[in-house]
PAMAR-418443 format. One record per residue: x, y, z of N, C-alpha, C in turn. Coordinates in pm, whole numbers, padded with zeros to 5 digits, always signed. Example, Ala and Ser with C-alpha at 12.3 -4.5 7.8 and 13.67 -1.06 7.14 Angstrom:
2
+01319-00569+00780+01230-00450+00780+01320-00330+00780+01285-00225+00708+01367-00106+00714+01290+00003+00787
END
This chain:
423
+27357-03031+18968+27231-03010+18897+27120-03090+18964+27006-03027+18985+26893-03097+19045+26814-03169+18936+26757-03283+18974+26679-03363+18880+26531-03360+18920+26443-03378+18823+26300-03377+18853+26228-03484+18772+26116-03528+18829+26029-03625+18762+25889-03567+18766+25826-03551+18650+25694-03488+18641+25591-03586+18589+25474-03585+18652+25360-03666+18605+25238-03576+18592+25175-03578+18473+25053-03501+18450+24934-03595+18439+24828-03562+18510+24705-03639+18505+24600-03561+18426+24500-03632+18373+24381-03565+18321+24387-03523+18176+24328-03406+18148+24293-03363+18012+24416-03328+17929+24390-03310+17798+24497-03274+17705+24561-03141+17742+24479-03048+17794+24535-02919+17833+24634-02937+17947+24603-03022+18043+24695-03047+18153+24824-03112+18102+24810-03204+18007+24928-03269+17949+25018-03166+17881+24955-03075+17807+25030-02969+17739+25099-02878+17839+25030-02842+17946+25089-02756+18048+25204-02826+18120+25193-02959+18135+25303-03036+18193+25428-03026+18107+25411-03028+17976+25525-03013+17885+25588-02875+17898+25503-02772+17918+25554-02636+17936+25635-02625+18065+25585-02687+18173+25659-02689+18300+25795-02755+18281+25795-02868+18212+25921-02939+18186+26019-02849+18112+25971-02781+18009+26057-02693+17930+26113-02579+18015+26030-02525+18105+26074-02417+18193+26189-02464+18282+26174-02583+18339+26278-02635+18429+26405-02671+18354+26392-02725+18235+26510-02756+18154+26588-02628+18122+26515-02518+18099+26582-02391+18068+26659-02338+18188+26621-02383+18309+26692-02342+18432+26811-02433+18463+26827-02538+18383+26938-02630+18406+26902-02755+18482+26773-02772+18516+26729-02896+18581+26734-03011+18480+26745-03130+18531+26758-03249+18446+26641-03344+18473+26585-03402+18368+26476-03499+18383+26531-03630+18438+26474-03678+18548+26516-03806+18607+26441-03921+18540+26501-04037+18531+26433-04152+18468+26319-04207+18552+26324-04182+18683+26221-04234+18773+26224-04155+18903+26127-04182+18989+26118-04111+19118+26238-04139+19207+26287-04260+19203+26397-04301+19291+26522-04216+19268+26541-04169+19144+26662-04093+19111+26634-03944+19094+26519-03898+19144+26482-03757+19130+26498-03682+19261+26537-03554+19250+26538-03466+19367+26399-03406+19391+26323-03389+19282+26193-03323+19289+26089-03407+19214+25973-03423+19274+25860-03490+19208+25748-03388+19191+25705-03366+19066+25599-03269+19037+25476-03345+18990+25367-03330+19061+25241-03394+19022+25145-03286+18973+25123-03284+18843+25032-03189+18779+24895-03254+18776+24810-03219+18871+24693-03300+18905+24567-03262+18829+24472-03355+18833+24338-03336+18777+24237-03355+18890+24126-03281+18884+24028-03290+18992+23888-03315+18939+23878-03376+18820+23748-03391+18757+23659-03490+18832+23718-03589+18901+23640-03684+18979+23704-03704+19117+23628-03763+19208+23682-03792+19341+23790-03898+19333+23783-03985+19232+23886-04088+19214+24021-04022+19190+24025-03914+19110+24152-03850+19082+24210-03786+19208+24124-03737+19298+24173-03685+19426+24245-03795+19505+24182-03911+19512+24244-04024+19583+24375-04065+19517+24377-04060+19385+24498-04095+19310+24612-03999+19344+24579-03871+19358+24680-03771+19391+24743-03802+19527+24661-03827+19628+24714-03861+19761+24804-03984+19755+24757-04085+19682+24834-04209+19672+24970-04185+19606+24970-04111+19495+25095-04090+19420+25196-04008+19500+25149-03908+19573+25241-03826+19654+25300-03906+19769+25215-03983+19837+25265-04068+19946+25361-04175+19893+25327-04230+19777+25414-04332+19716+25552-04275+19684+25556-04151+19634+25684-04088+19601+25772-04075+19724+25711-04037+19837+25789-04023+19962+25835-04159+20013+25755-04263+19990+25797-04397+20034+25915-04447+19950+25906-04425+19820+26013-04470+19731+26141-04392+19755+26128-04262+19778+26245-04175+19793+26217-04074+19904+26247-04109+20030+26213-04023+20144+26274-03882+20137+26383-03865+20061+26448-03735+20052+26390-03645+19942+26300-03698+19864+26248-03624+19750+26162-03507+19796+26168-03396+19723+26081-03281+19745+25962-03293+19651+25843-03270+19702+25723-03288+19620+25651-03156+19595+25604-03141+19471+25524-03025+19433+25389-03075+19383+25283-03025+19442+25149-03052+19391+25101-02927+19318+25063-02946+19191+25005-02837+19115+24886-02888+19036+24828-02805+18951+24711-02848+18875+24582-02820+18950+24476-02890+18911+24342-02857+18959+24317-02895+19104+24377-03004+19153+24362-03037+19295+24429-02931+19380+24546-02885+19337+24616-02780+19411+24534-02652+19414+24475-02617+19300+24398-02493+19292+24276-02496+19384+24217-02613+19401+24093-02625+19481+24120-02691+19616+24242-02681+19666+24278-02755+19788+24190-02717+19907+24140-02593+19912+24055-02552+20024+23920-02625+20023+23885-02683+19909+23757-02752+19899+23771-02902+19923+23890-02944+19961+23912-03087+19990+23939-03101+20139+23833-03115+20216+23844-03111+20362+23929-03224+20420+23929-03338+20352+23997-03455+20408+24133-03480+20343+24185-03382+20268+24309-03405+20194+24429-03412+20288+24519-03503+20259+24640-03523+20340+24754-03441+20281+24804-03342+20355+24909-03254+20305+25048-03293+20354+25056-03400+20432+25183-03434+20497+25294-03471+20400+25257-03514+20280+25360-03557+20184+25386-03451+20077+25339-03327+20099+25354-03220+19999+25447-03111+20053+25548-03075+19975+25641-02970+20016+25607-02834+19957+25537-02832+19843+25504-02705+19780+25375-02722+19700+25283-02627+19714+25158-02629+19638+25153-02505+19549+25133-02528+19419+25123-02420+19323+24989-02429+19250+24916-02319+19242+24790-02316+19171+24809-02322+19021+24698-02323+18947+24706-02335+18801+24769-02213+18736+24754-02096+18795+24821-01978+18742+24970-01981+18775+25002-02019+18898+25141-02019+18943+25226-02123+18871+25166-02236+18835+25247-02342+18772+25303-02298+18637+25233-02203+18570+25281-02156+18441+25403-02065+18456+25434-02029+18581+25555-01950+18610+25637-02021+18718+25658-02149+18699+25723-02231+18802+25864-02181+18834+25927-02110+18739+26061-02056+18763+26063-01967+18888+25953-01898+18911+25947-01802+19022+25931-01869+19158+25898-01999+19158+25864-02066+19285+25950-02187+19318+26021-02239+19223+26088-02368+19241+26187-02367+19358+26257-02256+19378+26357-02251+19485+26293-02245+19624+26161-02216+19631+26091-02216+19759+26093-02356+19822+26114-02458+19737+26123-02595+19789+26236-02611+19889+26339-02530+19872+26459-02550+19952+26479-02438+20054+26368-02373+20092+26372-02270+20195+26264-02300+20298+26260-02222+20400+26159-02240+20505+26043-02144+20488+26032-02085+20369+25926-01987+20343+25791-02057+20330+25688-01974+20315+25553-02023+20288+25555-02117+20168+25487-02229+20178+25489-02326+20067+25353-02341+19999+25262-02245+20019+25133-02244+19952+25126-02120+19863+25117-02141+19730+25106-02029+19637+24989-02058+19544+24872-02019+19590+24749-02046+19515+24661-01921+19523+24666-01836+19420+24582-01717+19421+24439-01752+19380+24347-01664+19414+24208-01681+19373+24202-01681+19220+24166-01794+19161+24171-01809+19016+24075-01713+18947+23971-01668+19017+23875-01577+18955+23929-01434+18945+24044-01409+19005+24108-01278+18989+24199-01277+18866+24222-01393+18806+24307-01402+18687+24222-01363+18566+24260-01256+18500+24180-01203+18390+24243-01228+18253+24374-01246+18249+24443-01255+18120+24486-01398+18089+24485-01431+17962+24531-01561+17916+24684-01566+17924+24736-01676+17975+24880-01696+17985+24930-01751+17851+24990-01666+17770+25034-01708+17637+25172-01771+17643+25173-01903+17664+25298-01978+17662+25282-02091+17564+25380-02107+17479+25371-02208+17374+25499-02289+17371+25484-02419+17357+25599-02508+17347+25583-02595+17225+25677-02587+17132+25678-02676+17017+25755-02801+17054+25684-02914+17048+25747-03043+17079+25780-03113+16948+25909-03120+16912+25946-03179+16782+25916-03328+16772+25886-03393+16885+25855-03537+16880+25709-03562+16844+25627-03456+16845+25484-03473+16816+25457-03462+16667+25363-03543+16619+25317-03531+16481+25197-03439+16476+25110-03449+16573+24991-03364+16586+25014-03271+16705+25008-03140+16682+25042-03043+16786+24916-02977+16842+24907-02972+16974+24796-02904+17040+24828-02756+17055+24733-02672+17016+24745-02527+17031+24642-02484+17135+24689-02436+17249+24598-02393+17356+24546-02254+17323+24414-02244+17299+24356-02116+17259+24277-02048+17370+24250-02122+17478+24155-02070+17577+24175-02143+17708+24135-02082+17819+24138-02145+17950+24014-02100+18027+23974-02180+18126+23862-02143+18212+23726-02170+18149+23620-02146+18228+23484-02174+18183+23386-02084+18257+23294-02023+18182+23192-01936+18243+23066-02011+18285+23053-02136+18243+22935-02215+18281+22947-02260+18426+22833-02293+18484+22833-02345+18621+22744-02469+18624+22791-02575+18559+22718-02702+18564+22717-02750+18709+22607-02807+18752+22587-02833+18894+22680-02939+18951+22744-03018+18865+22831-03127+18911+22979-03093+18903+23014-02978+18843+23151-02955+18796+23230-02862+18885+23351-02903+18920+23439-02821+19002+23541-02745+18918+23545-02774+18787+23651-02720+18702+23654-02567+18699+23541-02494+18694+23551-02348+18697+23625-02295+18820+23613-02368+18933+23681-02325+19056+23829-02358+19051+23867-02445+18958+24007-02480+18940+24071-02400+18828+23989-02357+18732+24042-02290+18612+23998-02145+18598+23897-02102+18673+23851-01965+18665+23757-01941+18548+23729-01815+18522+23642-01778+18412+23718-01785+18280+23641-01787+18171+23700-01804+18038+23796-01690+18004+23913-01729+17952+24015-01633+17906+24069-01685+17773+24086-01595+17677+24120-01636+17540+24256-01582+17498+24329-01663+17423+24447-01613+17355+24401-01531+17234+24486-01441+17185+24448-01356+17072+24465-01431+16941+24390-01387+16840+24406-01445+16707+24551-01432+16660+24611-01318+16684+24749-01294+16640+24844-01398+16698+24836-01423+16830+24924-01521+16893+24899-01662+16840+24772-01696+16824+24735-01831+16778+24786-01855+16636+24766-01758+16547+24810-01774+16409+24962-01783+16402+25034-01707+16484+25180-01716+16488+25224-01857+16526+25158-01915+16626+25193-02049+16670+25165-02152+16561+25051-02137+16494+25016-02232+16388+25116-02224+16274+25153-02104+16231+25249-02090+16122+25386-02143+16162+25422-02126+16290+25550-02178+16338+25556-02329+16322+25452-02400+16369+25456-02546+16361+25441-02593+16217+25365-02520+16138+25350-02556+15997+25483-02546+15924+25559-02441+15954+25691-02423+15892+25791-02529+15936+25762-02594+16050+25847-02702+16100+25808-02838+16040+25706-02838+15953+25666-02963+15887+25547-03033+15948+25487-02971+16052+25368-03030+16115+25250-03016+16019+25170-03124+16008+25058-03123+15914+24922-03107+15982+24918-03122+16114+24788-03116+16182+24800-03055+16319+24704-02969+16354+24697-02911+16488+24561-02944+16549+24555-02937+16683+24430-02953+16757+24413-02830+16844+24299-02763+16831+24269-02646+16914+24214-02695+17048+24285-02662+17157+24247-02713+17288+24217-02599+17384+24148-02631+17490+24113-02538+17596+24016-02606+17690+23979-02539+17796+23882-02595+17889+23741-02585+17830+23713-02476+17758+23581-02458+17694+23604-02374+17568+23649-02437+17460+23691-02361+17342+23575-02289+17275+23451-02335+17299+23336-02266+17242+23318-02126+17298+23384-02096+17412+23377-01962+17470+23495-01876+17429+23575-01927+17334+23687-01846+17287+23635-01712+17233+23706-01605+17266+23681-01475+17207+23574-01391+17273+23512-01440+17379+23403-01363+17441+23449-01225+17484+23569-01216+17543+23617-01086+17592+23660-00993+17479+23675-01048+17356+23710-00965+17241+23587-00935+17154+23470-00980+17199+23348-00969+17119+23364-01044+16987+23431-01160+16994+23452-01246+16879+23401-01386+16911+23390-01469+16809+23343-01606+16827+23448-01703+16777+23431-01830+16812+23522-01933+16764+23524-01936+16611+23411-01909+16550+23406-01909+16403+23497-01800+16345+23507-01687+16412+23599-01582+16366+23743-01634+16363+23779-01709+16465+23914-01767+16471+23933-01870+16360+23834-01956+16339+23846-02060+16238+23863-02001+16098+23798-01890+16073+23811-01824+15942+23955-01778+15919+24022-01736+16026+24163-01695+16014+24254-01816+15999+24222-01924+16067+24303-02046+16056+24298-02101+15914+24185-02084+15847+24172-02129+15708+24275-02063+15616+24321-01944+15654+24417-01871+15570+24561-01914+15594+24586-01996+15695+24722-02037+15727+24766-02151+15636+24891-02190+15650+24946-02297+15566+24928-02436+15626+24867-02446+15743+24848-02577+15806+24748-02659+15721+24779-02784+15688+24688-02862+15604+24563-02913+15676+24574-02943+15807+24461-03004+15877+24450-02946+16018+24325-02929+16065+24306-02891+16205+24183-02961+16262+24189-02987+16393+24078-03046+16467+24038-02953+16580+23917-02975+16628+23866-02899+16742+23861-02987+16866+23889-02927+16982+23867-02997+17107+23718-03008+17135+23685-03043+17257+23546-03067+17295+23460-02941+17280+23339-02959+17223+23245-02850+17202+23112-02878+17271+23048-02773+17321+22911-02786+17369+22818-02790+17248+22716-02871+17256+22629-02893+17141+22559-02765+17097+22525-02677+17192+22453-02554+17155+22545-02443+17105+22674-02475+17091+22769-02379+17032+22799-02411+16886+22737-02517+16836+22754-02554+16695+22628-02509+16621+22633-02390+16563+22514-02338+16495+22522-02364+16345+22418-02324+16274+22412-02351+16130+22525-02283+16053+22563-02163+16096+22672-02091+16029+22804-02166+16042+22831-02219+16163+22955-02295+16182+22953-02425+16100+22839-02494+16101+22828-02618+16024+22851-02592+15876+22789-02486+15823+22805-02452+15682+22951-02422+15650+23017-02344+15737+23156-02307+15714+23249-02431+15718+23235-02512+15822+23324-02627+15838+23301-02733+15730+23176-02747+15686+23146-02849+15585+23212-02816+15451+23244-02688+15428+23308-02646+15303+23459-02636+15316+23511-02652+15436+23653-02636+15460+23734-02752+15402+23852-02719+15347+23945-02821+15298+24045-02861+15406+24046-02789+15517+24143-02813+15623+24082-02882+15746+23955-02853+15774+23891-02908+15894+23876-03059+15885+23913-03126+15992+23895-03271+16003+23756-03296+16063+23668-03369+15994+23530-03388+16043+23525-03482+16163+23570-03429+16274+23581-03503+16400+23527-03411+16510+23411-03444+16562+23346-03365+16667+23344-03444+16797+23395-03383+16903+23377-03442+17036+23281-03352+17113+23163-03406+17142+23053-03327+17197+23040-03348+17347+23037-03238+17419+23017-03244+17564+22866-03251+17590+22810-03372+17583+22665-03391+17600+22626-03411+17745+22691-03506+17811+22671-03542+17952+22541-03618+17978+22435-03589+17905+22309-03663+17917+22225-03632+17794+22132-03721+17764+22031-03693+17661+21892-03718+17717+21875-03677+17844+21746-03681+17913+21719-03541+17967+21606-03483+17930+21578-03344+17967+21577-03320+18118+21520-03414+18191+21515-03398+18338+21657-03390+18395+21744-03477+18349+21882-03478+18399+21958-03356+18351+21938-03315+18228+22006-03196+18175+21969-03072+18257+21842-03060+18295+21801-02946+18377+21870-02951+18513+21876-03069+18573+21940-03083+18704+22090-03054+18696+22148-03083+18580+22291-03057+18559+22319-02909+18529+22214-02832+18504+22225-02692+18463+22291-02679+18326+22256-02773+18237+22298-02764+18097+22193-02682+18022+22236-02608+17923+22148-02508+17861+22092-02555+17725+22054-02679+17714+21994-02731+17591+21908-02851+17627+21822-02891+17535+21738-03009+17556+21793-03126+17476+21745-03245+17507+21787-03364+17433+21749-03351+17286+21632-03298+17259+21587-03284+17120+21674-03186+17042+21712-03076+17107+21803-02980+17042+21935-03045+17007+21986-03128+17099+22111-03199+17073+22096-03295+16955+21987-03370+16953+21964-03466+16845+21951-03398+16710+21886-03282+16705+21872-03210+16580+22007-03162+16527+22093-03114+16617+22226-03069+16575+22310-03188+16527+22302-03300+16598+22376-03420+16557+22329-03468+16420+22199-03460+16396+22146-03498+16265+22203-03409+16155+22217-03279+16183+22276-03187+16085+22422-03223+16058+22494-03264+16160+22634-03303+16141+22643-03426+16050+22556-03524+16072+22554-03641+15985+22524-03602+15840+22432-03509+15820+22388-03473+15685+22490-03387+15611+22563-03303+15684+22649-03205+15619+22794-03248+15604+22832-03357+15671+22970-03406+15661+22968-03551+15614+23072-03589+15541+23084-03725+15492+23145-03814+15599+23063-03899+15658+23107-03993+15762+23187-03925+15873+23128-03825+15940+23201-03757+16048+23215-03849+16169+23327-03833+16240+23343-03900+16370+23273-03815+16474+23174-03874+16542+23099-03803+16645+23118-03873+16779+23204-03818+16860+23226-03871+16995+23153-03785+17097+23135-03838+17217+23069-03758+17321+23105-03810+17459+23079-03724+17559+23092-03761+17700+22953-03777+17759+22934-03881+17840+22807-03906+17908+22835-03938+18055+22761-03872+18144+22767-03902+18288+22644-03984+18325+22664-04098+18388+22551-04180+18434+22545-04178+18587+22425-04201+18639+22408-04207+18784+22406-04071+18850+22366-03967+18774+22351-03835+18834+22237-03841+18938+22245-03762+19046+22139-03765+19147+22000-03756+19084+21912-03843+19129+21772-03849+19082+21756-03913+18944+21863-03962+18884+21849-04030+18755+21792-04170+18780+21666-04190+18747+21607-04323+18766+21624-04406+18638+21573-04529+18639+21591-04619+18525+21531-04559+18398+21416-04494+18410+21350-04434+18294+21438-04324+18233+21499-04242+18318+21586-04134+18270+21708-04192+18198+21766-04296+18257+21883-04358+18195+21847-04417+18059+21735-04488+18052+21693-04549+17925+21670-04442+17819+21617-04327+17861+21596-04217+17765+21730-04173+17704+21830-04157+17787+21964-04122+17735+22018-04233+17646+22005-04356+17691+22057-04472+17616+21993-04478+17476+21863-04468+17470+21793-04478+17341+21825-04359+17251+21841-04243+17309+21877-04125+17229+22018-04136+17173+22108-04197+17248+22244-04220+17197+22241-04316+17078+22157-04418+17085+22141-04509+16971+22087-04434+16850+21985-04351+16877+21922-04274+16769+22023-04178+16705+22113-04123+16786+22211-04025+16737+22321-04089+16653+22336-04221+16664+22440-04293+16589+22578-04231+16614+22611-04218+16742+22743-04168+16777+22850-04265+16728+22971-04214+16707+23082-04301+16665+23150-04365+16785+23149-04295+16895+23213-04346+17017+23162-04266+17136+23147-04331+17251+23094-04266+17371+23191-04287+17486+23231-04179+17550+23309-04188+17674+23210-04176+17789+23203-04277+17872+23104-04280+17980+23173-04272+18116+23117-04189+18204+23172-04171+18338+23061-04184+18442+23084-04255+18551+22987-04252+18660+22993-04117+18730+22879-04063+18770+22878-03936+18841+22966-03945+18965+23048-03841+18985+23138-03836+19099+23107-03712+19182+23082-03730+19311+23048-03619+19398+23169-03528+19419+23147-03398+19395+23253-03300+19417+23206-03203+19524+23282-03194+19633+23247-03103+19742+23229-02960+19691+23135-02889+19751+23106-02748+19723+23028-02725+19593+22998-02832+19517+22914-02814+19398+22769-02841+19435+22671-02781+19365+22529-02801+19398+22487-02948+19397+22539-03027+19303+22498-03167+19293+22541-03249+19414+22646-03204+19481+22695-03274+19599+22588-03282+19708+22502-03179+19714+22401-03170+19819+22263-03219+19774+22253-03266+19651+22124-03313+19601+22082-03443+19668+21952-03461+19682+21899-03586+19739+21900-03695+19632+21872-03819+19678+21863-03934+19589+21992-03959+19511+22104-03962+19585+22231-04001+19525+22223-04149+19484+22280-04181+19370+22267-04316+19313+22376-04408+19365+22340-04533+19392+22436-04632+19441+22545-04658+19338+22667-04682+19385+22780-04708+19296+22755-04828+19205+22690-04931+19260+22666-05052+19181+22575-05022+19061+22479-04932+19080+22389-04894+18969+22465-04811+18866+22550-04719+18914+22633-04640+18822+22720-04730+18737+22781-04829+18802+22871-04920+18730+22795-04998+18623+22677-05047+18658+22596-05124+18563+22559-05037+18443+22517-04914+18469+22479-04823+18360+22599-04788+18273+22714-04770+18336+22836-04741+18259+22869-04855+18164+22857-04978+18212+22886-05095+18128+22791-05100+18009+22665-05069+18032+22567-05070+17922+22603-04966+17816+22643-04847+17860+22681-04742+17765+22809-04782+17691+22903-04842+17761+23028-04881+17696+23005-04991+17594+22916-05084+17625+22880-05188+17527+22816-05125+17404+22728-05027+17426+22666-04957+17314+22773-04883+17232+22867-04820+17300+22974-04748+17232+23053-04841+17141+23087-04960+17193+23163-05057+17112+23085-05096+16986+22955-05116+17003+22871-05154+16889+22864-05041+16786+22841-04919+16834+22831-04805+16743+22963-04778+16673+23074-04798+16745+23205-04774+16685+23233-04875+16573+23195-05000+16594+23213-05100+16489+23127-05068+16367+23006-05020+16390+22920-04979+16279+22982-04862+16203+23041-04768+16274+23107-04654+16211+23224-04701+16125+23305-04790+16178+23420-04842+16102+23373-04916+15978+23265-04993+15991+23212-05069+15877+23170-04975+15764+23110-04862+15797+23068-04765+15696+23187-04708+15620+23303-04702+15687+23423-04644+15627+23508-04745+15550+23470-04871+15557+23558-04979+15516+23607-04968+15372+23523-04929+15279+23561-04928+15137+23575-04788+15081+23615-04694+15164+23628-04555+15121+23773-04515+15104+23795-04412+15023+23927-04351+15012+23941-04248+15123+24058-04243+15184+24078-04151+15297+24220-04098+15297+24232-03971+15335+24364-03912+15355+24412-03947+15496+24532-04000+15507+24587-04035+15637+24709-03948+15669+24726-03921+15797+24847-03856+15846+24932-03964+15912+25052-03986+15861+25139-04091+15914+25214-04035+16034+25197-04101+16148+25242-04041+16274+25373-04098+16328+25384-04226+16336+25505-04282+16396+25522-04427+16350+25643-04475+16367+25673-04615+16334+25721-04685+16460+25657-04795+16492+25691-04869+16613+25822-04944+16593+25914-04923+16687+26041-04996+16682+26019-05145+16708+25916-05175+16786+25889-05315+16824+25826-05394+16710+25724-05335+16643+25651-05409+16540+25692-05372+16398+25756-05255+16382+25789-05208+16249+25671-05150+16174+25557-05133+16243+25436-05083+16180+25421-04933+16200+25377-04865+16097+25341-04725+16108+25200-04713+16165+25175-04606+16242+25040-04570+16286+24999-04445+16210+24876-04442+16161+24827-04327+16087+24682-04300+16125+24638-04176+16101+24503-04134+16138+24434-04064+16022+24311-04104+15994+24232-04038+15890+24180-03905+15942+24125-03826+15851+24065-03700+15891+23951-03723+15991+23875-03830+15971+23763-03857+16063+23802-03955+16173+23927-03948+16212+23979-04006+16338+23974-04159+16344+23998-04223+16233+24014-04368+16231+24163-04400+16231+24203-04494+16315+24343-04535+16324+24367-04657+16235+24479-04657+16164+24522-04775+16090+24670-04799+16117+24713-04923+16098+24854-04960+16108+24894-05028+15979+25015-05000+15933+25061-05064+15810+25213-05076+15812+25263-05167+15729+25407-05191+15722+25463-05124+15597+25577-05059+15614+25647-04998+15500+25795-04990+15536+25881-05030+15443+26025-05032+15470+26086-04893+15471+26014-04796+15416+26062-04659+15416+26052-04602+15558+26164-04557+15613+26165-04507+15751+26139-04357+15760+26108-04292+15649+26095-04147+15647+25954-04100+15609+25853-04178+15645+25717-04142+15610+25648-04056+15716+25707-04048+15834+25646-03972+15943+25621-03827+15901+25509-03772+15944+25466-03635+15912+25411-03621+15770+25398-03729+15696+25350-03716+15559+25202-03750+15548+25138-03696+15444+24998-03722+15413+24990-03813+15292+24892-03904+15296+24880-04001+15189+24733-04042+15176+24685-04062+15054+24548-04110+15033+24550-04260+15009+24468-04332+15085+24467-04479+15077+24323-04528+15068+24307-04653+15026+24177-04721+15030+24169-04797+15162+24074-04760+15245+24064-04822+15378+24027-04969+15371+23983-05016+15254+23953-05158+15239+24078-05245+15258+24195-05185+15243+24320-05260+15250+24375-05269+15393+24303-05212+15492+24358-05202+15627+24256-05247+15731+24312-05286+15847+24227-05310+15964+24203-05174+16030+24075-05141+16051+24041-05010+16104+24023-05018+16255+24065-04912+16324+24060-04910+16470+23998-04778+16519
END
């Protein structure tokens, strides 16, 4: 029996796809190795969102060959899909390359590792028109991710992801509802709808994400969350619907990237800072203490101090709950790569630190507002080391508590947050 060791980098969707690859290989009789040293095959399911992740991919593949010279290596994921756009990439430590479409059918390619055939299987992702409906129920998970969509029709000037994932493709309502009912019948209490751009779900069916959410409301699942949303995809109708829902967890992760109009235009984002602030204000007004997270890129080409301060002050005004900040990373073949006035790394780092400090402050303020409230928690797991349970509120606050009952996992409970340390 051959053994394999798989590592997935990047987003939740990539992590989920890594689990599907694992399940496919287990069904073929392959065995999971405890480490690279004892594996016949090393599979790196890569991410290409920044240039740092590209460097990480090269390092990890070379490291695998150093640790185990006889190991066969497979590169898949977004770096594999866009390999033609990485002029300086080192292929010497790779035995097989599978694109994002091919990795979902790894059964068809795995034996190519042990032949002298062509070892590049990466089709043009823009020729892929249909959603790959593959679902894996992981009984070890308390919160289950349901992949509803793949790809992205936007062309943000900094982003390589459409070239790695293709255009938007949606799973059907029928398939999604079947998956939700399956996990609900297994005792799962919460799902997360994931995808590369879930706000574009249903475009090819002439449907919207709201149409899907209305069907999810009819299922037996007690709680659901949404993956990252573009701010201009949250309209008044969606806000009104979600604010009345008994199942929706008031947790929004907003793909903002900037709150400066000049930078948003250069990024080819289709909204203004003021439009974003107005929508965020509506979220605060229509939901009780919603968790509002966001992504921000600093150091975009031509972003001067004034532009950065505009974003910084608008983030304060928006009263976000948490901010994920990233320094702009040059991606070959994207429009931003060729823009003038690229920002020095030291300036990007300084701006990132300022945003992260602001995020810590805003997060503490958010926790303070929740301190004396009643909240429904989902109990997720009990640490063998500490004996403490970890649980999550609907608005994404983490708490830990001690209980001698070992069978609380997967259960819902209402507690007073004043009795716990909030995280």
